N, C-alpha and C positions, 0 to 999 in steps of 0.2 A: 169756682169749680162746682159743677152740678153733680148730684148724687148719681152713681151708676145704678143700672138695673140690678136688683138683688139676685145673685146667682142661685139657680135652682139646685145646683150641686151642693150648696151650703146646707140647704134644708135636708138633702139626702144624708149628708154626713151627720147633721144634728140628730136625725131620726135614728141613725145607727149607733150613735154614741150616748144619747141622753133621752131614752124613751120616756122617762118620767116627765120631762119638761117639753118634749116635742109637741104633744097634744095641746097643753095650755098655751104654748107660744102661738099656735095657729089661731087661737081665739082673739088675739090682739089685732088692732088696726095697723095699717101698713107701716107707718114710721116706727111705732113701738115694736111691732112684730120683727122688723128688720134689725132694730137696735138690740132687742133682747136676744134674738137668735144669734147675732154676731157675738154678743157678750158671752153667751153660754159656750159657744165654740172656742172663743179665746181662753176662757177660764178652764174649759175641759182640756185644752191643749197643754196648759201648764200643770194641771192636775195629773195628767198622764206622766209627766216628769217626776212629780212628787211621789207617785205610787209605783214607779217602775222598779221591779224586783232586781234587775241586774245593775242598777246604779248604786254606788256607795252613797252614804249620807253626805259625805264631803263633796262629792260630785254634784249631788242635788243642790246643796247649799250654794256652790259656786255658780252653777248654771242659772238657778232661779234668781239669785241676787243680780247677776248680769242682765237677765231678761227684765227684771223689775226696773233697772235703770234705762233699758231700751224703751220701755213703755212711757218714760217721762219726756221723751223727745220725739221728733219725727222718726217713725219706726224705720230702722234700716235692716232690710231682710238679709243682706249679705252678712252683716254682723251677727244676726240671729243664727244663720246657717253655720257660721264659724263656731258659735257657741255650741250648737247642736252636733257639729261634725263628728266628734268621737263616738257618738251613740245614735247618729241619725238613722242608720239601718235598723235599729232596734225599736225605733219610735213609730207609733201609729200615724195614719194619714192625718188625723185631726191636729197633731202636734207639728208635723212637717209643714203643713199648709197654713200655719198661723197667720202669715202676712195677708193671705187671701181673706181671712175672716175680718181682719182689721180694715182692709180695703172695702169689704162689703158693708161695714157699719156706716149708717148715714152720717154725713159730715157734721150735722147739727148736734148730734149726741155723742160723737166720738170721744170728746174730752172726758165726759162722765165715765164712759166705758174704760178708757185707757187708765184713768186715775185709779179706778177700782182694781183693774188688772195688775197695775204696778204694786198696789198695796197688798193684794193677795199673794203675788209672787214673793214679795218681801217676807210676809208672814209664814208662808210655806217654807222658805229658805231657813228662817229662824228655827222653826220646829223640826225640820229635817236634821239640822245641825245638832239639835238637842235630843235627837232620836225619839221625838214625841214623848218625852219623859214627863208625864203628868202626875203631880203629887197632890195638888190642892184644887178646890173648886175654881179658884182664880186662874190657875193654869188651864183648866178645862174651858173656862169662859174665854180666855185669850185665844186658845186654839180654835174653838168653834166660831169666834168672831172672825178670824182671818179666813177660814175656809167656807163660811156660810153666812154669818151675821152681816158681813160687809156687802154680800150679795143683796141682802134685804135693803141695806142703805142705798146701794146703787139703783135698785129697782124703784125705790121711793123717789130718788132724784129724777129718774126718767118719768115717773108718773107726774111729778110736778112740772117738769120742763115741757113734756109733750101734751099733757091733759089738764094742767092746773090743779092737780089733786095733791093736797098736803096731808102727810101722815106723820106719826110720831116716830122719831129716830130709834128710841129705845125699844119700842114695840116692833119696829122693822128688824132690828137685830134679833129680838126674841123669835120672830118668824123664821129667820134663817137658822138660828141655833136649835129651834125645836125640830126642824126637819133633819138637821145634822145629828142630833141626839138620837133620833129614831134609827138613823143609819148606823150609828155607833153600837146601839143595842143589837141590831140585826147582825152586824159583822163582828161582834165582840170576840167570839171564840176563834173565828177565822183570822182576825187580826193578830191575836196572840199566838196561835199555832203556826201560822205561815210567815208572819213578819216579826214575831217576838215583841209586839207593841200592844200596850194597854192604854186606853184613853180614860180609864176609870181612876179617879183620885184615890190616894191611900185611905184605907179604912172604909171606903164606900162599898156597899153591897150592890147587887144588881137592882134591888128595890130603890136604892138611892138614885141610881141612874134613871130609873123609870120616873121618879119624882122630878128629876131635873128636866126630863123631856116633857112631862106634863105641865110643869110650870112655864116653860117657854112656849109650848103650844097654846097655853091659855093666853099668853101675850099676843100670839099670832091671831087668835080668835078675836081679840079686841082690835088689833091692828086693821083687820079688813073692814071693820065697821065704819072707818073713815072713807072708804072707797065707794063712790056713788056712780061710777061708770061701769056699765055691765061687762064689757069686754075685759077690763082690768080685774074686775071682781071675779069673773070666771077663771082668769089666769091664776089668781091667788088662791081661790077656794079649792081647786082640784088637788094640787100637791098637799095642801093642808088636810083635806078629807082623807086622802090616801095615807098620810102620816098618822092621823087619829085611828084609822082602821088597822094599820100595821101594828100600832102600839097595843091596841086591844087584842089583836091576834096573838102577839108575843106574850102578853099577860096570861092568855089562855093556853100557853104552851106550844103554840104553832110558830114555825120559823118565819113565815111571811104570809101575806094574803095571796089568794089564787089569781090567775089571769082573768077568770070570769068575774071575780070580785072587783078587779081593777076596771074591767069593761062596764060593769054595772054602775060603778061609782062615776065614771065618765058620763054615762047616760043620765044619772041622777042630777049631777051638777049642771048639765046642759039644759035640763028641763026646768030647773028652779029659777 
């Protein structure tokens, strides 16, 4: 079977659902671009289930666990739509069209993407059932691994498979964790007020969470030193630069960086 032409509509949905990663994905060369774009759409599809306000934690657990199993075999869209049926009308386009993102993924890299998707769905299910009840740093590490660290691992597998670039697995996890920790800091109040969820371990202050983010972003800084292909380096550097700037802004009492700062950062990265 030959790879199909990558659908333009997939890039439209990606742009609408993941602005942070849309631009860096466009930096990548064809096979990686299509692989990573498909992966982010698939992961965003299940992320929308985990985050959905109208689903109970038990519903999220059951759905995500079943979807995790679907990813382990030839994906059956009929079964998927059956799982989604009770809440399909409440789900965004990116979730309903999951099978299309799988079909769009290049045949050569699909196993890597599906394995990561299955593992993430399992981890999301586990933490939804636990109501994201985080008490220790080990809990936080486990949660941030499933929702972000394993994305770093998946990307590293794609870098090696498509471009022969080997990177350190623990540093790849740190890359993902660092970006997620910045998101947790940015959304800390909103998560607690709107969802009743806190991702902060017991007895940790906000300063401790900043230290956690900084420690993992430091690993991310080391991680990218092993990458010697410009297109992949650009992909990795942009989200990392935005994370560093966001962290600095929050330390200075700002909620987030401005759109103009984002645009300036994109230009800086492209010039370097």
